C-alpha distance (Angstrom), angle and dihedral (degrees) to the residues before:
residue distance angle dihedral
X1 . . .
X2 3.83 . .
X3 3.77 118.1 .
X4 3.78 116.2 -111.8
X5 3.77 120.3 -135.5
X6 3.76 118.6 -117.2
X7 3.81 112.0 -114.4
X8 3.78 112.1 -100.6
X9 3.78 124.6 -128.7
X10 3.81 88.7 -103.3
X11 3.82 91.1 54.0
X12 3.79 90.2 55.4
X13 3.81 90.3 56.2
X14 3.77 100.9 41.6
X15 3.76 137.2 81.1
X16 3.77 100.4 9.8
X17 3.80 114.9 149.9
X18 3.78 114.9 -98.9
X19 3.77 127.7 -140.0
X20 3.81 97.2 -165.9
X21 3.79 110.1 123.0
X22 3.81 120.9 -144.3
X23 3.81 88.1 -116.7
X24 3.82 91.3 55.1
X25 3.80 91.4 48.5
X26 3.82 92.4 50.3
X27 3.80 91.4 45.8
X28 3.80 92.3 50.4
X29 3.79 93.4 46.6
X30 3.82 91.2 50.0
X31 3.80 91.3 47.5
X32 3.80 94.4 50.5
X33 3.81 92.4 45.5
X34 3.80 87.7 60.6
X35 3.80 99.3 36.0
X36 3.80 108.9 34.7
X37 3.80 96.4 89.3
X38 3.83 90.1 58.5
X39 3.79 93.8 58.6
X40 3.83 118.0 107.2
X41 3.79 92.8 -126.1
X42 3.84 94.8 51.1
X43 3.81 111.1 119.2
X44 3.82 118.5 -154.3
X45 3.79 93.3 -137.2
X46 3.83 89.0 67.6
X47 3.79 131.4 59.8
X48 3.79 136.5 -153.3
X49 3.81 93.0 -82.0
X50 3.80 88.5 62.1
X51 3.81 92.9 50.8
X52 3.83 98.9 37.6
X53 3.83 96.6 83.0
X54 3.82 90.1 49.4
X55 3.80 92.4 53.2
X56 3.79 89.2 46.6
X57 3.81 91.7 52.1
X58 3.81 88.2 50.8
X59 3.79 101.2 48.2
X60 3.80 95.1 35.2
X61 3.81 89.2 47.7
X62 3.80 91.4 51.2
X63 3.80 89.8 53.2
X64 3.79 93.2 43.4
X65 3.79 102.4 43.1
X66 3.80 105.3 18.5
X67 3.78 118.7 -176.2
X68 3.78 121.1 76.9
X69 3.81 124.2 -10.2
X70 3.81 92.6 -131.9
X71 3.81 90.8 55.1
X72 3.82 91.1 55.0
X73 3.81 97.9 36.6
X74 3.82 95.2 101.5
X75 3.80 90.1 54.3
X76 3.79 91.9 44.4
X77 3.81 90.8 52.8
X78 3.80 89.9 52.2
X79 3.82 90.5 47.0
X80 3.82 89.9 52.6
X81 3.78 91.6 54.3
X82 3.80 89.7 49.2
X83 3.80 99.8 48.2
X84 3.81 107.7 24.6
X85 3.80 90.7 104.5
X86 3.81 111.5 170.8
X87 3.80 95.1 -8.0
X88 3.78 111.7 133.8
X89 3.82 92.9 -151.0
X90 3.77 120.8 112.0
X91 3.79 117.2 -135.2
X92 3.80 90.4 -101.5
X93 3.82 91.1 52.1
X94 3.82 91.0 46.7
X95 3.82 97.1 49.2
X96 3.84 96.3 79.6
X97 3.82 90.0 52.0
X98 3.81 91.4 45.8
X99 3.80 89.3 52.0
X100 3.83 91.6 46.1
X101 3.81 91.6 52.0
X102 3.81 90.4 49.0
X103 3.81 94.6 46.9
X104 3.81 95.0 47.4
X105 3.81 93.6 52.5
X106 3.80 90.1 44.0
X107 3.84 90.8 53.5
X108 3.81 92.9 46.6
X109 3.79 93.3 49.9
X110 3.81 92.9 45.2
X111 3.80 90.4 51.7
X112 3.80 90.5 51.6
X113 3.81 93.8 57.8
X114 3.81 99.2 43.2
X115 3.81 114.9 93.2
X116 3.76 121.0 -120.8
X117 3.80 113.3 -100.5
X118 3.81 91.3 -118.8
X119 3.82 95.4 47.3
X120 3.82 104.1 131.8
X121 3.81 91.8 -145.3
X122 3.79 88.3 68.7
X123 3.79 97.6 44.1
X124 3.77 120.5 129.6
X125 3.85 112.2 -105.1
X126 3.81 90.2 -115.3
X127 3.78 91.8 56.1
X128 3.79 100.5 -94.6
X129 3.76 124.3 119.7
X130 3.78 108.6 -115.0
X131 3.76 114.5 -88.6
X132 3.79 96.3 -9.2
X133 3.83 103.4 78.0
X134 3.80 92.0 -134.4
X135 3.76 126.6 127.3
X136 3.79 113.2 -103.0
X137 3.84 114.7 -121.6
X138 3.81 94.4 -111.5
X139 3.80 92.4 49.5
X140 3.80 93.0 44.9
X141 3.79 91.5 53.7
X142 3.83 90.7 51.1
X143 3.83 93.3 53.3
């Protein structure tokens, strides 16, 4: 029986299916074009084109790997080296932008799956919204 090669570190980071929609990618790119200069780590000697691949690695990595940033960081570092193109940022300069791209998409997706506080499907059986002590809309209308 032939021996099988152990997967390399690069194999573990490559060719995983992505769940980033084209609309999400366009939205993120547009957001970062407007917002990047306000970030603490932004350096005046660089421009958006230098930071854009880092943001892309971050938000695409969040969609692709999910979970915790630190668990995917090795893969994200490898992705940066692969796609940085003409960016003048070093890996260490790019990491804050990669993290920012990851965290923004993570927040947006988390917000999308959390129910609204006044969603009647999540109302307390006695008519109070869970944890907030307020009357749920359906219960308030019945009173």
